[in-house]
C-alpha positions as CSV (number, residue, x, y, z in Angstrom):
1,X,29.1,94.9,72.3
2,X,28.0,91.7,70.7
3,X,29.2,88.5,72.4
4,X,30.3,87.2,69.1
5,X,33.0,89.8,68.6
6,X,36.5,88.4,68.3
7,X,39.8,89.8,66.9
8,X,41.0,93.4,66.5
9,X,38.5,96.1,65.6
10,X,39.5,99.2,63.6
11,X,39.6,102.5,65.4
12,X,40.9,101.2,68.8
13,X,44.2,100.2,70.3
14,X,44.8,96.5,70.3
15,X,44.1,94.6,73.6
16,X,47.2,93.5,75.4
17,X,46.7,89.8,74.4
18,X,46.6,90.9,70.8
19,X,49.8,93.0,71.3
20,X,51.5,90.0,72.9
21,X,50.6,87.8,69.9
22,X,51.9,90.4,67.4
23,X,55.1,90.8,69.5
24,X,55.7,87.0,69.3
25,X,55.1,86.9,65.6
26,X,57.4,89.8,65.0
27,X,60.2,88.3,67.0
28,X,59.8,84.9,65.3
29,X,60.2,86.6,61.9
30,X,63.4,88.1,63.3
31,X,64.7,84.8,64.6
32,X,64.4,85.8,68.2
33,X,62.9,83.5,70.9
34,X,60.0,84.2,73.2
35,X,58.4,87.5,74.0
36,X,60.0,90.9,74.4
37,X,61.2,92.0,77.9
38,X,58.3,94.4,78.2
39,X,55.6,91.9,77.3
40,X,57.2,89.3,79.7
41,X,57.2,91.8,82.5
42,X,53.6,92.7,81.9
43,X,52.6,89.0,81.8
44,X,54.0,88.7,85.3
45,X,52.0,91.7,86.4
46,X,48.8,90.1,85.1
47,X,49.3,87.0,87.3
48,X,49.7,89.4,90.3
49,X,46.1,90.4,89.6
50,X,44.6,87.0,90.2
51,X,42.3,87.3,93.2
52,X,42.6,91.0,93.4
53,X,39.9,93.7,92.7
54,X,39.9,95.4,89.3
55,X,41.9,98.7,89.4
56,X,43.9,97.8,92.5
57,X,46.9,96.2,90.9
58,X,49.5,98.7,89.8
59,X,51.4,96.2,87.7
60,X,48.3,95.7,85.5
61,X,47.7,99.4,84.9
62,X,49.4,99.6,81.5
63,X,47.8,96.4,80.2
64,X,44.3,97.8,80.4
65,X,42.8,99.2,77.1
66,X,39.4,100.1,78.5
67,X,39.7,103.7,79.7
68,X,38.0,105.0,82.8
69,X,36.7,108.5,83.3
70,X,37.4,110.3,86.6
71,X,33.7,109.8,87.6
72,X,34.0,106.0,86.9
73,X,37.2,105.8,89.0
74,X,35.5,107.5,91.9
75,X,32.4,105.3,91.6
76,X,31.7,102.4,93.9
77,X,31.0,100.2,90.9
78,X,33.4,100.0,87.9
79,X,31.9,99.6,84.4
80,X,31.3,96.1,83.2
81,X,33.8,96.3,80.3
82,X,36.6,97.3,82.6
83,X,35.8,94.5,85.1
84,X,35.6,92.0,82.2
85,X,38.9,93.2,80.8
86,X,40.6,92.8,84.3
87,X,39.2,89.2,84.4
88,X,40.3,88.4,80.9
89,X,43.8,89.8,81.5
90,X,44.3,87.7,84.6
91,X,43.1,84.6,82.8
92,X,45.4,85.4,79.9
93,X,48.3,85.8,82.3
94,X,47.6,82.4,83.8
95,X,47.2,80.9,80.3
96,X,50.2,82.5,78.5
97,X,53.2,80.9,80.2
98,X,54.8,79.3,77.2
99,X,56.5,80.6,74.0
100,X,53.5,80.2,71.6
101,X,50.7,82.8,71.7
102,X,47.6,81.5,73.4
103,X,45.3,84.2,72.0
104,X,43.7,82.5,69.1
105,X,41.1,84.6,67.2
106,X,38.0,82.6,66.4
107,X,38.4,80.1,69.2
108,X,35.5,80.6,71.6
109,X,35.2,78.9,74.9
110,X,33.0,76.1,73.6
111,X,35.4,75.4,70.7
112,X,38.4,75.4,73.1
113,X,36.6,72.8,75.3
114,X,35.7,70.8,72.2
115,X,39.5,70.7,71.4
116,X,40.2,69.7,75.0
117,X,37.8,66.8,74.7
118,X,39.5,65.7,71.5
119,X,42.9,66.0,73.2
120,X,41.9,63.3,75.7
121,X,43.7,65.0,78.5
122,X,40.5,64.5,80.4
123,X,37.6,62.2,79.9
124,X,34.7,63.6,77.8
125,X,32.5,63.7,80.9
126,X,35.1,65.6,82.9
127,X,35.4,68.3,80.2
128,X,31.7,68.5,79.9
129,X,31.3,68.9,83.7
130,X,33.8,71.8,83.7
131,X,32.2,73.6,80.9
132,X,28.7,73.2,82.3
133,X,29.9,74.3,85.7
134,X,31.2,77.5,84.2
135,X,28.0,78.0,82.1
136,X,25.8,77.7,85.2
137,X,27.7,80.3,87.2
138,X,25.3,82.6,89.0
139,X,27.5,85.7,88.6
140,X,30.7,86.9,87.0
141,X,32.9,86.2,90.0
142,X,31.8,82.6,90.1
143,X,32.3,82.2,86.3
144,X,35.8,83.6,86.5
145,X,36.7,81.1,89.3
146,X,35.6,78.2,87.1
147,X,37.7,79.6,84.2
148,X,40.7,79.9,86.5
149,X,40.6,76.2,86.9
150,X,39.9,75.5,83.2
151,X,42.6,77.6,81.7
152,X,45.6,75.5,83.0
153,X,44.0,72.5,81.4
154,X,43.9,74.3,78.0
155,X,47.5,75.4,78.5
156,X,48.7,71.8,79.2
157,X,47.0,70.6,76.0
158,X,48.4,73.5,73.8
159,X,44.9,74.9,73.2
160,X,44.4,78.6,72.8
161,X,41.4,80.9,73.3
162,X,40.0,84.1,71.7
163,X,40.5,86.5,74.6
164,X,38.8,89.4,72.8
165,X,35.7,87.3,72.4
166,X,36.0,86.0,76.0
167,X,36.3,89.5,77.3
168,X,33.0,90.5,75.6
169,X,31.4,87.3,76.8
170,X,32.4,88.3,80.4
171,X,31.2,91.8,79.9
172,X,27.7,90.7,79.0
173,X,27.4,87.8,81.5
174,X,25.2,89.6,83.9
175,X,23.1,91.3,81.3
176,X,20.2,90.5,78.9
177,X,22.5,88.9,76.3
178,X,23.8,86.1,78.5
179,X,21.5,83.6,76.6
180,X,23.4,84.4,73.4
181,X,26.7,83.8,75.1
182,X,25.5,80.5,76.5
183,X,24.1,79.4,73.2
184,X,27.4,80.2,71.4
185,X,29.4,78.1,73.9
186,X,27.0,75.2,73.6
187,X,26.7,75.2,69.9
188,X,30.5,75.4,69.5
189,X,31.1,72.6,71.9
190,X,28.4,70.3,70.4
191,X,29.3,70.9,66.7
192,X,28.6,67.4,65.2
193,X,30.6,68.2,62.1
194,X,33.8,69.2,64.0
195,X,37.0,68.0,62.4
196,X,39.1,65.6,64.5
197,X,36.2,64.0,66.4
198,X,36.1,60.3,66.8
199,X,34.0,58.4,64.2
200,X,31.5,57.3,66.9
201,X,31.1,60.9,68.0
202,X,30.5,62.1,64.4
203,X,28.0,59.3,64.0
204,X,25.8,60.9,66.7
205,X,24.1,63.1,64.1
206,X,20.9,61.2,64.4
207,X,18.5,63.0,66.8
208,X,18.5,61.8,70.4
209,X,15.1,60.1,70.1
210,X,16.2,58.1,67.1
211,X,19.1,56.5,68.9
212,X,17.5,56.2,72.3
213,X,17.8,52.8,74.0
214,X,15.3,52.2,76.8
215,X,17.6,49.8,78.5
216,X,20.5,52.1,79.2
217,X,21.0,52.9,82.9
218,X,21.9,56.6,82.3
219,X,18.5,57.4,80.7
220,X,17.0,58.8,83.8
221,X,19.5,61.6,84.1
222,X,19.4,62.3,80.4
223,X,15.7,62.6,80.2
224,X,15.7,64.9,83.3
225,X,18.1,67.1,81.4
226,X,15.8,67.3,78.5
227,X,12.8,68.1,80.7
228,X,14.7,70.9,82.3
229,X,14.6,72.8,79.0
230,X,10.8,73.1,78.9
231,X,9.8,76.7,78.6
232,X,13.5,77.9,78.2
233,X,15.1,79.4,75.2
234,X,16.9,77.0,73.0
235,X,20.6,76.6,73.6
236,X,20.5,78.4,77.0
237,X,20.2,75.2,79.2
238,X,23.7,73.7,79.5
239,X,22.4,70.3,80.6
240,X,20.8,70.0,77.1
241,X,23.9,70.9,75.1
242,X,25.1,67.2,74.6
243,X,21.8,66.3,72.9
244,X,21.6,68.9,70.1
245,X,22.4,67.7,66.6
246,X,21.2,70.7,64.6
247,X,23.7,71.5,61.9
248,X,24.5,75.2,61.1
249,X,27.5,77.1,59.7
250,X,30.3,77.9,62.1
251,X,29.7,81.6,62.0
252,X,26.1,81.1,63.3
253,X,27.4,78.9,66.1
254,X,29.9,81.5,67.1
255,X,27.2,84.1,67.2
256,X,24.9,82.0,69.2
257,X,22.2,82.3,66.6
258,X,18.7,81.2,67.5
259,X,17.6,79.4,64.3
260,X,14.2,77.8,63.6
261,X,16.0,74.4,63.3
262,X,17.5,74.7,66.7
263,X,14.2,75.9,68.3
264,X,12.4,73.0,66.7
265,X,14.9,70.4,67.9
266,X,14.9,71.9,71.4
267,X,11.1,71.8,71.7
268,X,11.0,68.2,70.3
269,X,13.7,67.1,72.8
270,X,11.8,68.6,75.8
271,X,8.6,66.9,74.6
272,X,10.4,63.6,74.2
273,X,11.9,63.9,77.7
274,X,8.4,64.3,79.1
275,X,6.9,61.5,76.9
276,X,9.6,58.9,77.5
277,X,9.7,59.4,81.3
278,X,8.8,56.1,83.1
279,X,8.2,54.2,79.8
280,X,9.9,50.8,79.3
281,X,9.9,51.1,75.5
282,X,10.9,53.9,73.1
283,X,8.1,56.4,72.5
284,X,9.6,57.5,69.1
285,X,7.4,55.5,66.7
286,X,8.0,56.4,63.0
287,X,4.7,57.0,61.2
288,X,2.7,57.8,64.2
289,X,1.4,61.3,63.5
290,X,-0.4,63.3,66.2
291,X,-3.6,62.3,64.4
292,X,-2.8,58.6,64.5
293,X,-1.8,58.9,68.2
294,X,-5.0,60.7,69.1
295,X,-7.1,58.0,67.5
296,X,-5.2,55.3,69.4
297,X,-5.6,57.3,72.6
298,X,-9.3,57.4,72.1
299,X,-9.5,53.6,71.5
300,X,-7.2,52.6,74.4
301,X,-8.4,55.0,77.0
302,X,-12.1,54.9,76.2
303,X,-12.1,58.7,76.4
304,X,-15.2,60.4,75.1
305,X,-14.9,61.3,71.5
306,X,-16.1,64.8,72.0
307,X,-13.6,65.7,74.7
308,X,-10.7,64.3,72.8
309,X,-11.8,66.0,69.6
310,X,-11.8,69.4,71.4
311,X,-8.3,68.8,72.7
312,X,-7.0,67.7,69.3
313,X,-8.9,70.5,67.5
314,X,-7.1,73.0,69.8
315,X,-3.8,71.5,68.8
316,X,-4.6,71.6,65.1
317,X,-5.7,75.2,65.2
318,X,-2.5,76.5,66.9
319,X,-1.6,79.8,65.2
320,X,2.1,79.6,65.8
321,X,4.9,77.3,67.0
322,X,4.6,78.5,70.6
323,X,0.9,77.6,70.9
324,X,1.6,74.3,69.1
325,X,4.3,73.4,71.6
326,X,2.0,74.3,74.5
327,X,-0.8,72.0,73.3
328,X,1.7,69.2,72.6
329,X,3.0,69.3,76.2
330,X,-0.4,68.3,77.5
331,X,-0.9,65.9,74.6
332,X,2.3,63.9,75.1
333,X,1.5,63.5,78.8
334,X,-1.7,61.8,77.9
335,X,0.1,59.6,75.3
336,X,2.7,58.6,77.9
337,X,0.1,57.5,80.3
338,X,-1.6,55.4,77.6
339,X,1.8,54.0,76.3
340,X,1.3,55.4,72.8
341,X,4.2,56.6,70.7
342,X,4.7,59.5,68.4
343,X,6.9,60.2,65.4
344,X,9.4,62.8,66.7
345,X,11.0,63.3,63.3
346,X,7.7,64.4,62.0
347,X,7.0,66.5,65.1
348,X,10.3,68.3,64.7
349,X,9.5,69.1,61.1
350,X,6.1,70.4,62.0
351,X,7.6,72.6,64.8
352,X,10.2,73.9,62.3
353,X,7.8,74.9,59.6
354,X,4.4,75.6,61.4
355,X,4.7,79.4,61.2
356,X,7.6,79.8,58.8
357,X,6.6,82.7,56.4
358,X,8.6,81.1,53.7
359,X,6.5,78.0,53.8
360,X,3.0,79.4,54.0
361,X,1.2,76.1,53.1
362,X,3.0,73.9,55.6
363,X,0.7,74.5,58.5
364,X,-2.4,73.7,56.4
365,X,-0.9,70.5,55.1
366,X,0.0,69.2,58.5
367,X,-3.5,70.1,59.7
368,X,-5.2,68.2,56.9
369,X,-2.9,65.1,57.2
370,X,-3.3,64.9,61.0
371,X,-7.0,65.4,60.9
372,X,-7.3,62.7,58.3
373,X,-5.2,60.3,60.4
374,X,-7.4,61.0,63.4
375,X,-10.6,60.4,61.5
376,X,-9.5,57.4,59.4
377,X,-7.9,55.9,62.5
378,X,-4.8,54.4,60.8
379,X,-3.3,52.0,63.3
380,X,0.5,51.7,63.6
381,X,1.7,48.2,64.3
382,X,4.7,49.6,66.1
383,X,2.6,51.0,68.9
């Protein structure tokens, strides 16, 4: 099951949290308060399940919709969907303690935490710490423990959650699709176009390198977070979530889509984190192409022209974005030592289009321009 699934599917019985929401809407139309007696009793049963093993709480039996075969019941290990449903049910029981339904289709965990940030119940850093703590859980049990502490904060702020989506996220947590779950949480939480965000937050649509201030005391931790993403799939490193500014439609964020734009920004951020480390001035220098930077490197370091040409030639002849990123990692280390900057807007564009089949001429144009910059030796006054 995809981690992006949320809301009822045809051909199956509604999950308990969906039934509870329907029950409340029906009673509201009839002018009756709260939930029915049956739903209220079952909600109490869900809270009894907190801290207990799946399948051991009699009061939860009729709330489960994932059916077990006799062989599965007799097994030492219950199937992941059943375990995930147990966890989602207990979280829902902890969350649903008021009259309004807290199951909100379409509200993933990242979006719920984004709403919590806007509610100002906690500081932005406190919300971020809690989300990242959950996202870095080593196993399902640890993840659920973090969610147990997060859900009451959502309840206090009147924020709901898509429990169908959450159940599927939990079911895939220890499998090969965990990266997509992580990416969806991070992209939802960091959506720069989210309605209701403060104007200063919405203004942070410039990439991190363009608004970087070398004099800020928190730079060390931020740059370390960027470096931690080197060699990792974009969107799967929670420490990097606050620094993405890539725009994409909400449906792609909810799916945890791995787009070319996101991959390019991720790679550029990790390179910037490496390049800026230990430098007292900003290394993002508009206009400094890799060719210009290589020429400056040759002049400043006194390196042999032949050796540098070989390195730069290997960069230029990269066949795909992965190879280009590999050569750039070594290149920016050399630039950092020589205190030479690089245009990271240009670099991100190159990483985005280098092997894009829809832009077959982009790679050749970058090669020609960078090679010309290297040979002409255009000097940037900013560096």
